[in-house]
C-alpha positions as CSV (number, residue, x, y, z in Angstrom):
1,M,26.1,33.1,-14.8
2,N,26.1,35.5,-17.9
3,Q,28.2,38.0,-15.9
4,I,31.0,35.5,-15.4
5,D,34.0,35.6,-17.8
6,F,34.0,32.0,-19.0
7,S,37.6,32.3,-20.1
8,Q,38.6,32.7,-16.5
9,V,36.7,29.6,-15.3
10,D,38.9,26.6,-14.3
11,L,37.1,23.6,-15.9
12,N,38.9,21.3,-13.6
13,L,36.4,22.4,-11.0
14,L,33.8,20.4,-12.9
15,K,35.8,17.2,-12.3
16,V,35.9,18.1,-8.6
17,F,32.1,18.6,-8.6
18,E,31.6,15.2,-10.3
19,A,33.9,13.4,-7.8
20,L,32.3,15.0,-4.8
21,Y,28.8,14.2,-6.0
22,E,29.7,10.5,-6.7
23,E,32.0,9.8,-3.8
24,G,30.1,11.8,-1.1
25,G,33.2,13.2,0.6
26,A,36.3,15.3,0.1
27,G,38.7,12.6,1.2
28,R,37.3,10.0,-1.2
29,A,37.1,12.6,-4.0
30,G,40.7,13.5,-3.4
31,I,41.8,9.8,-3.7
32,R,39.9,9.5,-7.0
33,L,41.4,12.7,-8.4
34,N,44.9,12.2,-6.9
35,L,44.5,15.4,-4.9
36,T,44.9,16.2,-1.2
37,Q,41.7,16.7,0.8
38,S,42.6,20.4,1.3
39,A,42.9,20.9,-2.4
40,V,39.5,19.4,-2.9
41,S,38.1,21.6,-0.2
42,A,39.6,24.7,-1.8
43,A,38.1,23.7,-5.1
44,L,34.7,23.3,-3.5
45,A,35.0,26.8,-2.0
46,R,35.6,28.1,-5.6
47,L,32.7,26.1,-6.9
48,R,30.4,27.6,-4.2
49,V,31.4,31.1,-5.3
50,L,31.1,30.2,-9.0
51,Y,27.5,28.8,-8.6
52,A,26.5,31.1,-5.7
53,D,25.3,28.0,-3.7
54,H,26.6,25.8,-0.9
55,L,26.3,22.8,-3.3
56,F,27.2,20.2,-0.7
57,E,26.1,20.0,2.9
58,R,27.9,18.0,5.6
59,T,26.0,15.2,7.2
60,G,27.1,12.4,9.6
61,R,27.9,10.2,6.6
62,G,29.7,12.7,4.4
63,L,28.5,15.4,1.9
64,R,25.0,15.6,0.7
65,P,24.2,17.6,-2.5
66,T,21.9,20.6,-2.2
67,P,18.8,21.0,-4.5
68,R,21.0,23.3,-6.7
69,A,23.7,20.6,-7.0
70,L,21.0,18.0,-8.0
71,E,19.9,20.4,-10.7
72,L,23.5,21.0,-11.9
73,R,24.5,17.3,-11.9
74,P,23.1,16.2,-15.2
75,L,24.4,19.4,-17.0
76,I,27.9,18.9,-15.6
77,A,27.9,15.2,-16.3
78,Q,26.8,15.8,-19.9
79,A,29.6,18.4,-20.4
80,L,32.2,16.1,-19.0
81,D,30.9,13.2,-21.0
82,H,31.2,15.2,-24.2
83,C,34.8,16.1,-23.3
84,R,35.6,12.4,-22.7
85,Q,34.0,11.4,-25.9
86,S,36.1,13.9,-27.9
87,L,39.3,12.6,-26.2
88,A,38.2,9.0,-26.9
89,V,37.8,9.8,-30.5
90,S,41.2,11.4,-30.8
91,A,42.9,8.5,-29.0
92,Q,40.8,6.0,-31.1
93,L,39.7,4.5,-27.8
94,A,43.1,2.8,-27.3
95,S,42.6,2.7,-23.5
96,H,39.9,2.8,-20.9
97,A,42.2,3.9,-18.1
98,S,40.6,6.4,-15.8
99,R,37.1,5.9,-17.3
100,T,34.2,5.2,-14.9
101,L,30.9,3.8,-16.1
102,T,27.9,3.1,-13.9
103,L,25.6,0.2,-14.3
104,G,22.2,0.5,-12.6
105,L,20.7,-2.8,-11.5
106,S,18.9,-4.4,-8.6
107,D,20.9,-6.7,-6.4
108,D,19.5,-9.9,-7.9
109,Y,21.2,-9.1,-11.2
110,E,24.3,-8.0,-9.3
111,M,24.5,-11.3,-7.5
112,A,23.9,-13.3,-10.7
113,I,26.2,-11.6,-13.2
114,G,28.4,-9.1,-11.2
115,G,31.4,-11.4,-10.8
116,R,31.3,-12.6,-14.4
117,L,30.9,-9.0,-15.7
118,M,33.9,-7.9,-13.7
119,E,36.0,-10.7,-15.4
120,L,34.8,-9.6,-18.8
121,V,35.6,-6.0,-18.1
122,A,39.0,-6.8,-16.8
123,T,39.8,-8.7,-20.0
124,N,38.1,-6.6,-22.6
125,M,38.2,-3.1,-21.1
126,P,41.3,-3.0,-18.9
127,G,41.5,0.1,-16.7
128,L,37.7,0.7,-16.7
129,R,36.3,1.5,-13.3
130,L,32.9,-0.2,-13.1
131,I,30.3,1.0,-10.5
132,F,27.2,-1.1,-9.7
133,R,24.4,1.2,-8.5
134,Q,21.1,0.1,-7.0
135,T,18.0,0.8,-9.0
136,H,14.7,-0.8,-9.9
137,S,11.9,-0.4,-12.5
138,L,10.3,2.4,-10.7
139,A,13.4,4.6,-10.5
140,V,15.5,3.5,-13.5
141,G,14.1,6.1,-16.0
142,D,14.8,9.0,-13.8
143,M,18.3,7.7,-13.0
144,L,19.2,7.4,-16.6
145,M,17.8,10.8,-17.5
146,S,19.7,12.5,-14.6
147,R,22.9,10.7,-15.7
148,E,23.3,8.9,-12.3
149,I,23.8,5.7,-14.4
150,D,25.1,5.0,-17.9
151,L,23.3,1.7,-18.5
152,S,20.6,-0.1,-16.7
153,L,19.6,-3.8,-16.3
154,T,16.1,-4.1,-15.0
155,A,12.8,-5.9,-15.3
156,G,11.3,-3.1,-17.4
157,G,10.7,0.5,-16.4
158,V,12.4,2.3,-19.4
159,T,9.4,4.0,-21.0
160,S,10.6,7.4,-22.1
161,S,10.9,8.0,-25.8
162,T,14.2,9.8,-25.1
163,L,15.7,6.6,-23.8
164,G,16.8,3.4,-25.6
165,R,15.8,-0.1,-24.4
166,E,16.4,-3.6,-25.6
167,V,14.8,-6.8,-24.2
168,I,17.7,-9.3,-24.1
169,G,15.7,-12.3,-22.7
170,M,13.0,-13.6,-20.5
171,A,13.3,-14.7,-16.8
172,G,11.3,-16.9,-14.6
173,Y,10.9,-17.7,-10.9
174,A,12.1,-20.3,-8.3
175,C,11.9,-20.7,-4.6
176,V,14.6,-20.7,-1.9
177,G,14.6,-21.8,1.7
178,D,16.8,-23.3,4.4
179,G,18.1,-26.6,3.1
180,R,17.4,-28.2,6.4
181,W,13.7,-27.4,6.1
182,L,13.2,-27.4,2.3
183,R,13.7,-30.8,0.8
184,E,14.9,-31.5,-2.8
185,G,12.3,-32.2,-5.3
186,P,8.8,-30.8,-6.0
187,L,7.1,-28.8,-3.3
188,A,3.3,-29.3,-3.1
189,L,1.2,-26.2,-3.4
190,D,-0.5,-26.8,-0.1
191,D,2.9,-27.1,1.7
192,Y,4.0,-23.9,-0.2
193,L,1.0,-22.0,1.1
194,R,1.3,-23.4,4.6
195,R,4.7,-21.9,5.1
196,G,5.5,-18.3,6.0
197,H,6.8,-16.2,3.1
198,V,9.5,-13.6,2.8
199,L,8.8,-11.1,0.0
200,V,11.4,-9.1,-1.8
201,S,9.9,-6.0,-3.3
202,A,10.6,-2.3,-3.9
203,R,6.9,-1.6,-4.0
204,G,5.5,-2.8,-0.7
205,Y,3.8,-5.9,0.6
206,V,2.2,-7.4,-2.5
207,G,4.2,-9.2,-5.3
208,A,3.6,-11.4,-8.4
209,V,2.8,-14.4,-6.2
210,D,0.0,-12.6,-4.5
211,E,-1.5,-11.5,-7.8
212,A,-1.4,-15.0,-9.1
213,L,-2.9,-16.5,-6.0
214,K,-5.7,-13.9,-6.0
215,A,-6.6,-15.0,-9.5
216,R,-7.0,-18.5,-8.1
217,G,-9.0,-17.3,-5.1
218,S,-6.2,-18.1,-2.7
219,S,-3.6,-16.2,-0.7
220,R,-0.3,-16.7,1.3
221,R,1.0,-15.5,4.6
222,V,3.8,-12.9,4.0
223,Q,5.8,-12.9,7.3
224,A,8.2,-10.2,6.3
225,S,9.1,-8.0,3.3
226,T,12.6,-6.6,2.3
227,T,13.9,-4.6,-0.5
228,H,17.2,-6.6,-0.9
229,F,17.6,-10.1,-2.2
230,A,21.0,-10.3,-0.5
231,A,19.2,-10.3,2.9
232,L,17.4,-13.6,2.3
233,P,20.0,-15.9,3.8
234,Y,19.8,-14.0,7.0
235,L,16.0,-14.1,7.0
236,L,15.4,-17.7,5.9
237,L,18.1,-19.7,7.6
238,G,16.8,-21.3,10.8
239,N,13.1,-21.4,9.9
240,D,10.8,-23.1,7.3
241,C,9.9,-19.9,5.5
242,V,10.3,-19.7,1.7
243,A,10.9,-16.9,-0.7
244,T,9.8,-16.8,-4.3
245,L,12.3,-14.8,-6.4
246,P,13.8,-14.6,-9.9
247,R,15.5,-17.8,-10.9
248,H,18.9,-16.2,-11.5
249,A,18.8,-14.8,-7.9
250,A,17.8,-18.2,-6.5
251,L,20.6,-20.0,-8.3
252,A,23.1,-17.3,-7.2
253,L,22.1,-17.6,-3.5
254,A,22.1,-21.4,-3.6
255,R,25.7,-21.3,-4.9
256,V,27.1,-19.2,-2.0
257,S,24.9,-20.1,1.0
258,P,23.1,-23.0,2.7
259,L,19.9,-22.0,1.0
260,R,18.3,-24.6,-1.4
261,W,16.5,-23.7,-4.5
262,I,13.5,-25.6,-5.9
263,E,11.0,-25.1,-8.6
264,C,8.1,-22.8,-7.7
265,P,4.8,-24.9,-7.4
266,L,2.8,-21.9,-8.6
267,A,2.7,-21.0,-12.3
268,L,4.0,-17.5,-12.7
269,P,4.4,-15.4,-15.9
270,R,7.9,-14.8,-17.1
271,Y,9.1,-11.3,-17.5
272,A,11.5,-9.3,-19.7
273,V,15.1,-8.7,-18.9
274,E,15.8,-5.3,-20.3
275,L,18.8,-3.1,-20.9
276,G,18.3,0.7,-20.9
277,W,20.4,3.6,-21.9
278,R,20.4,7.3,-22.9
279,K,20.3,7.5,-26.7
280,D,23.1,10.0,-26.8
281,S,25.3,7.7,-24.6
282,L,25.7,5.1,-27.3
283,R,27.8,7.5,-29.3
284,D,30.4,6.6,-26.6
285,A,32.2,3.5,-27.8
286,A,33.0,2.5,-24.2
287,V,29.3,2.5,-23.3
288,Q,28.6,0.4,-26.4
289,R,31.3,-2.1,-25.4
290,L,30.0,-2.3,-21.8
291,K,26.5,-2.9,-23.2
292,A,27.8,-5.8,-25.2
293,L,29.6,-7.3,-22.2
294,V,26.5,-7.1,-20.1
295,E,24.6,-9.0,-22.8
296,R,27.3,-11.6,-22.9
297,A,27.3,-12.0,-19.1
298,C,23.5,-12.4,-19.1
299,A,23.6,-15.0,-21.8
300,D,25.8,-17.4,-19.8
301,P,23.4,-20.4,-19.1
302,I,24.7,-20.9,-15.6
303,H,22.9,-17.8,-14.4
304,G,19.4,-18.8,-15.7
305,L,18.9,-15.3,-16.8
306,T,18.2,-15.2,-20.5
307,G,17.4,-17.5,-23.4
308,T,16.1,-21.0,-22.8
309,A,17.9,-21.3,-19.5
310,A,15.3,-18.9,-17.9
311,G,12.5,-21.3,-18.7
312,H,13.9,-24.6,-17.3
């Protein structure tokens, strides 16, 4: 790279790299940048010469970054972020048009606060393009460090000293099941253990319920495990299985599906609801403002996500 005349480099190519990386295809990148697909392809060809690497490989579902592109991604993202920050300062952040910020979260948080956050962004940050990207406590630190996401909302996982974190509340658990099989009111522990269970976990086949039951010398029958809370209506309707999940996810599912939520008959420890970010990113006023809006959305008692609502 030290043999390349930097004054002859078209920095617009970095924007094309970013769009290709995030959109996964030349057509979608062109729409985002208001360029034709052929113009994006031509820019990609120049990028390949510039970095002496293929950068993106075609798959059946679009373009996949090469290992070199994965290495370049955080460097290019940081360079573009600094450019955007300088422009934001000069414009005194008068508009969020054409800005894109990415919030990493698991789908339980997305179901609980996603709609409310969209409303808040539309009112307070008009023109901002908000991306929800799937993450969890095992992956969130790496995703923040690699600049795949700008902010995160998780149940912990931000442990690096180079990252910032803030606990904004505590959350608890509830149960959901088919309303035809799960009656309103308290569920006896014996009935709870008799039923089949659907586990939602990014880790495997053991969850907080299993740990609590083991301490009591008991166990449950996990009939199936999934990584997505949004799959529960399709897995629980038509049978008497139950799922034990964060209260905010249970409330959200019960609002939009025939699932019924009830209190969990097993005492489970509450856990922290945590915001995470790169420390340098808070120099960007747009990131600061989005952080405040996420906190505001989480504080809405209807979601049962933070404050006293999480302990009812």
